[in-house]
C-alpha positions as CSV (number, residue, x, y, z in Angstrom):
1,M,156.6,71.9,98.3
2,A,153.1,72.0,99.9
3,F,153.6,75.7,100.8
4,S,154.8,76.6,97.4
5,G,151.8,74.8,95.9
6,W,149.5,76.8,98.1
7,I,151.2,80.1,97.0
8,E,150.8,79.1,93.4
9,R,147.1,78.3,93.8
10,A,146.6,81.6,95.6
11,R,148.4,83.5,92.8
12,D,146.2,81.8,90.2
13,R,143.0,82.8,92.1
14,I,144.2,86.4,92.3
15,K,144.9,86.5,88.6
16,T,141.2,85.6,87.9
17,R,140.0,88.5,90.0
18,P,141.7,91.6,88.5
19,A,138.9,94.0,89.6
20,E,139.1,92.9,93.2
21,L,142.9,93.0,93.2
22,K,142.8,96.6,91.9
23,L,140.3,97.6,94.5
24,A,142.4,96.0,97.3
25,L,145.5,97.9,96.0
26,R,143.5,101.2,95.9
27,V,142.3,100.7,99.4
28,T,145.8,100.0,100.6
29,I,147.3,102.9,98.8
30,A,144.6,105.3,100.0
31,G,145.0,104.3,103.6
32,T,148.8,104.5,103.5
33,L,148.8,107.8,101.7
34,A,146.3,109.3,104.2
35,F,148.5,108.1,107.0
36,A,151.6,109.7,105.5
37,I,149.9,113.0,105.0
38,T,148.7,113.1,108.6
39,R,152.2,112.5,109.8
40,I,153.6,115.3,107.6
41,F,151.1,117.7,109.0
42,D,151.3,116.2,112.5
43,L,147.5,115.9,112.9
44,P,146.7,114.8,116.5
45,Q,143.9,112.4,115.5
46,G,145.0,111.5,112.0
47,Y,143.7,108.0,112.2
48,W,140.3,109.3,111.3
49,A,141.7,110.4,108.0
50,V,143.0,106.9,107.4
51,I,139.7,105.3,108.3
52,T,137.8,107.7,106.1
53,A,140.1,107.0,103.1
54,V,139.5,103.3,103.5
55,V,135.8,103.7,103.9
56,V,135.4,106.1,101.0
57,M,137.3,103.9,98.6
58,Q,134.8,102.1,96.4
59,A,135.0,99.9,93.3
60,S,134.4,102.8,90.9
61,V,135.2,106.5,90.8
62,G,131.6,107.4,90.9
63,G,131.1,105.2,94.0
64,S,134.1,106.8,95.7
65,L,132.8,110.3,94.9
66,K,129.4,109.5,96.3
67,A,130.9,107.9,99.5
68,A,133.2,110.9,99.9
69,I,130.3,113.5,99.5
70,E,128.1,111.5,101.9
71,R,130.8,111.1,104.5
72,F,131.8,114.8,104.3
73,S,128.2,116.0,104.6
74,G,127.5,113.6,107.4
75,T,130.7,114.5,109.2
76,L,130.1,118.2,108.8
77,A,126.6,118.0,110.2
78,G,127.6,115.7,113.0
79,A,130.6,117.9,114.0
80,I,128.6,121.1,114.0
81,F,125.7,119.7,116.0
82,G,128.0,117.6,118.3
83,G,130.2,120.5,118.9
84,F,127.2,122.6,119.8
85,V,126.0,120.0,122.3
86,A,129.5,119.5,123.7
87,A,129.8,123.3,124.3
88,F,126.4,124.1,125.7
89,V,125.1,120.8,127.3
90,P,126.9,119.8,130.5
91,H,128.4,116.3,130.3
92,G,130.9,116.1,133.1
93,S,129.1,113.3,135.1
94,P,127.9,109.9,133.7
95,L,124.3,111.0,134.1
96,S,124.7,114.3,132.3
97,L,126.8,112.6,129.6
98,G,124.0,110.1,129.0
99,L,121.5,113.0,128.7
100,A,123.9,114.8,126.3
101,I,124.2,111.6,124.2
102,V,120.4,111.6,123.9
103,V,120.3,115.2,122.8
104,A,123.2,114.7,120.3
105,L,121.9,111.5,118.8
106,F,118.1,111.8,118.3
107,P,118.0,114.7,115.8
108,L,120.9,113.4,113.8
109,A,119.6,109.8,113.8
110,L,116.2,111.2,112.5
111,L,118.1,113.1,109.8
112,A,120.0,110.0,108.8
113,A,116.8,108.0,108.7
114,V,115.2,110.5,106.4
115,K,118.4,111.1,104.2
116,S,120.9,108.3,104.1
117,A,123.7,110.7,103.0
118,F,123.9,111.8,106.7
119,R,124.2,108.3,108.2
120,V,127.7,109.1,109.7
121,A,126.4,112.3,111.3
122,P,125.3,110.5,114.6
123,I,128.7,108.8,114.8
124,T,130.6,112.1,114.4
125,S,128.4,113.7,117.0
126,L,129.3,110.9,119.4
127,I,133.0,111.4,118.7
128,M,132.7,115.0,119.8
129,L,131.3,113.8,123.2
130,L,133.3,110.6,123.7
131,P,137.0,111.3,123.1
132,P,139.3,108.3,122.5
133,T,141.3,106.9,125.3
134,G,143.6,104.6,123.4
135,Q,146.8,106.7,123.9
136,A,146.2,106.9,127.7
137,I,145.8,103.2,128.4
138,G,148.3,101.7,126.0
139,P,147.9,99.8,122.6
140,L,147.2,96.3,123.9
141,A,144.6,97.4,126.5
142,S,143.1,99.8,123.9
143,A,142.8,96.9,121.4
144,L,141.1,94.6,124.0
145,D,138.8,97.4,125.0
146,R,137.9,98.1,121.4
147,V,137.0,94.4,120.8
148,L,134.9,94.2,124.0
149,E,133.2,97.5,123.2
150,I,132.4,96.5,119.6
151,T,131.1,93.2,120.8
152,L,128.9,94.9,123.4
153,G,127.7,97.4,120.8
154,N,126.8,94.5,118.5
155,I,124.8,92.7,121.2
156,V,123.0,95.9,122.3
157,G,122.2,96.7,118.7
158,V,120.7,93.3,118.0
159,I,118.7,93.3,121.2
160,V,117.3,96.8,120.6
161,S,116.4,95.9,117.0
162,L,114.6,92.8,118.3
163,F,112.6,94.3,121.1
164,V,112.4,98.1,120.7
165,L,110.0,99.1,117.9
166,P,111.2,96.1,115.9
167,A,111.1,96.5,112.1
168,R,111.2,93.0,110.7
169,A,112.9,92.6,107.3
170,H,109.8,90.9,105.9
171,T,107.7,93.9,106.7
172,L,110.3,96.2,105.0
173,M,110.3,93.9,102.0
174,T,106.6,93.9,101.6
175,E,106.4,97.7,102.0
176,A,109.0,98.1,99.3
177,A,107.2,95.5,97.1
178,A,104.0,97.5,97.5
179,K,105.8,100.6,96.4
180,V,107.0,98.7,93.3
181,V,103.5,97.5,92.5
182,S,101.9,101.0,92.9
183,L,104.5,102.5,90.6
184,N,103.8,99.8,88.1
185,A,100.1,100.9,88.1
186,E,101.3,104.4,87.2
187,L,103.5,102.9,84.5
188,V,100.6,101.0,82.9
189,S,98.7,104.3,82.7
190,V,101.6,106.0,81.0
191,F,101.9,103.2,78.4
192,I,98.2,103.3,77.6
193,D,98.3,107.0,77.2
194,E,101.1,106.7,74.7
195,L,99.1,104.2,72.7
196,T,96.1,106.4,72.5
197,A,97.5,110.0,72.6
198,G,101.1,109.7,71.5
199,P,104.5,109.9,73.3
200,K,103.5,112.6,75.8
201,G,104.6,110.6,78.8
202,R,108.3,110.5,78.2
203,S,109.0,112.8,81.1
204,A,106.8,110.7,83.4
205,L,108.7,107.6,82.3
206,Q,112.1,109.2,83.1
207,K,110.9,109.7,86.7
208,L,109.0,106.4,87.1
209,H,111.8,104.0,85.9
210,P,114.4,105.2,88.4
211,Q,111.8,105.1,91.2
212,I,110.9,101.5,90.3
213,R,114.5,100.5,90.1
214,A,115.2,102.0,93.5
215,A,112.2,100.4,95.1
216,L,113.2,97.0,93.6
217,K,116.7,97.3,95.0
218,K,115.2,98.2,98.4
219,A,112.9,95.2,98.3
220,E,115.8,93.0,97.2
221,A,118.0,94.2,100.0
222,A,115.2,93.7,102.5
223,A,114.7,90.2,101.1
224,E,118.3,89.3,101.8
225,E,117.9,90.5,105.4
226,A,114.6,88.6,105.7
227,A,116.4,85.4,104.5
228,R,118.9,86.0,107.2
229,E,116.1,86.3,109.8
230,R,114.7,83.0,108.6
231,K,118.0,81.2,108.8
232,S,118.4,82.5,112.4
233,H,114.9,81.2,113.2
234,L,113.7,84.7,114.1
235,T,110.6,84.4,111.9
236,E,108.6,81.7,110.3
237,A,107.6,83.9,107.3
238,P,107.8,82.3,103.8
239,D,110.9,82.4,101.7
240,P,111.2,86.0,100.4
241,E,113.1,85.0,97.2
242,P,110.0,84.0,95.1
243,L,108.4,87.4,95.7
244,I,111.5,89.3,94.5
245,R,111.8,87.0,91.5
246,T,108.2,87.5,90.5
247,L,108.5,91.3,90.9
248,Y,111.4,91.3,88.4
249,R,109.4,89.1,86.0
250,V,106.5,91.6,86.2
251,R,109.0,94.4,85.6
252,H,110.2,92.6,82.4
253,D,106.7,92.2,81.2
254,L,106.1,95.9,81.6
255,V,109.2,96.6,79.7
256,M,107.8,94.5,76.8
257,I,104.5,96.4,77.1
258,G,106.3,99.7,77.0
259,R,108.2,98.7,73.8
260,A,104.9,97.8,72.2
261,A,103.4,101.1,73.3
262,S,106.3,103.2,72.1
263,S,104.2,104.7,69.3
264,P,100.4,105.5,69.1
265,L,98.0,103.2,67.3
266,P,96.6,104.4,64.0
267,T,93.1,105.9,64.2
268,P,91.3,103.0,62.5
269,V,92.9,100.5,64.9
270,L,92.3,102.7,67.9
271,E,88.7,103.1,67.0
272,R,88.4,99.3,67.0
273,L,90.5,98.5,70.0
274,G,90.0,101.7,72.1
275,P,87.1,100.5,74.3
276,S,88.6,97.2,75.2
277,L,92.0,98.8,75.7
278,T,90.5,101.4,78.0
279,N,88.8,98.6,80.0
280,L,92.0,96.6,80.2
281,H,93.8,99.7,81.4
282,R,91.3,100.4,84.2
283,A,91.2,96.7,85.3
284,A,95.0,96.4,85.4
285,R,95.4,99.7,87.3
286,D,92.7,98.8,89.8
287,L,94.2,95.3,90.3
288,L,97.8,96.7,90.8
289,L,96.7,99.4,93.3
290,N,94.6,96.9,95.3
291,L,97.5,94.4,95.3
292,A,99.8,97.1,96.6
293,K,97.5,97.7,99.5
294,A,97.3,94.0,100.2
295,L,101.1,93.7,100.2
296,Q,101.5,96.7,102.5
297,Q,98.9,95.4,105.0
298,C,99.9,91.7,104.6
299,K,96.4,90.8,103.6
300,D,94.9,88.4,101.1
301,P,95.4,89.6,97.5
302,P,92.4,90.9,95.4
303,E,90.7,88.8,92.8
304,D,91.9,89.2,89.2
305,V,88.6,88.2,87.6
306,A,87.9,91.7,86.1
307,F,91.5,91.9,84.7
308,R,91.3,88.5,83.1
309,S,87.9,89.3,81.6
310,A,89.2,92.6,80.2
311,L,92.3,90.9,78.8
312,D,90.2,88.2,77.1
313,A,88.0,91.0,75.6
314,F,91.0,92.8,74.3
315,T,92.6,89.6,72.9
316,S,89.3,88.8,71.1
317,E,89.1,92.2,69.6
318,A,92.7,92.0,68.4
319,D,92.1,88.6,66.8
320,A,89.0,89.9,65.1
321,L,91.0,92.9,63.8
322,R,93.6,90.6,62.3
323,A,90.9,88.6,60.5
324,D,89.1,91.7,59.3
325,V,89.2,93.0,55.7
326,M,90.5,96.3,57.1
327,A,93.7,94.5,58.0
328,R,94.8,94.4,54.4
329,E,94.9,98.2,54.2
330,L,97.1,98.6,57.3
331,P,100.9,98.3,57.4
332,G,102.5,95.2,58.9
333,K,104.2,97.2,61.6
334,T,100.8,98.0,63.1
335,F,99.8,94.4,63.3
336,G,103.1,93.5,64.7
337,Q,102.6,96.1,67.4
338,V,99.1,94.8,68.2
339,F,100.4,91.2,68.4
340,A,103.3,92.3,70.6
341,L,101.0,94.2,72.9
342,G,98.7,91.2,73.3
343,F,101.6,88.8,73.9
344,A,103.1,91.1,76.5
345,F,99.8,91.5,78.3
346,E,99.4,87.7,78.4
347,Q,102.8,87.3,79.9
348,F,102.0,90.1,82.3
349,Q,98.8,88.3,83.4
350,K,100.7,85.0,84.1
351,N,103.4,86.6,86.2
352,L,100.8,88.8,87.9
353,S,98.9,85.7,88.9
354,D,102.1,84.4,90.4
355,L,102.5,87.7,92.3
356,L,99.0,87.3,93.7
357,A,99.9,83.8,94.8
358,R,103.1,85.1,96.5
359,T,101.1,87.8,98.3
360,E,98.6,85.1,99.5
361,E,101.6,83.1,100.9
362,L,102.9,86.1,102.8
363,A,99.4,86.9,104.2
364,L,99.0,83.3,105.3
365,G,102.5,83.3,106.9
366,R,101.8,86.5,108.8
367,T,98.5,84.9,110.1
368,N,100.2,81.7,111.2
369,E,103.0,83.7,112.9
370,A,100.5,85.9,114.7
371,A,98.6,82.8,115.9
372,E,101.7,81.1,117.2
373,S,102.8,84.2,119.1
């Protein structure tokens, strides 16, 4: 009865995860089908086809296509270069094989670091130099060797990542965050240009938004790794989550500013608000660019006095405009746009202050960590 109850609970949990169940079925079918095809054609190392089918299978068709293209391009590059090294670089002795591995790995590892689509190229190149020995030593011994080798590889990889040109996740996170902030500075410039000169920056926006999203995802991924480093007591740096949360809040504020800036201001309003808007643009851009440098260098953040002063001046001008007699002659949409713009910039200022505080925490944490070491 207890076993049947466990089966029933497991069945109920599976029913609540239809997407995961479909993915599991697709992975199973892909691996089994690849194995069957390799048997039909009697491929000598068909298990690589099975492994590739499982690795390529993603939650969506687009993801599977992307994984398949990347794996094929990486495999092709690794096979060509690895085959060249295997053919022309002697590797009969352990010493010569070690040198051949260096020759085969470094160029492809550099290629994979520059372009992630080729990340399997170094692996494929190694396969060309290090043929499998599973059939020669038997399945049980091969399985034991594989576990021991993978364990050894994990240990070596962690040790190297810690002591050979270490790239701490907090550093990668702050560099990605700095990229986000510098792109935000460009975004503010595009928005102000749209307010003053019309929607001429659409093409720039189409490039900036994907770049910002990619940088945010990179920062978020690095933050997850940084949190793992903190839990493992490898660093005493501050919790990375508040920085990522604040970056997303600033991002949302800029989306609000972009909506308010989607159409140019009428000439009478622009003549009134133009100078204060120009000063606000300059102050915001300078603050964001200096903040990006502070994040990248893990230094104290810049002062936001000039930005606050420019925002206060713009808000005062906007309030005076609404109280002016001229306001009666302008459409309500224009005043709604001015109000939305002022409100969005006020929210932007609040979250930007929070981002400055997070930057100060990171700089203080880096200083304390350096002092302790």
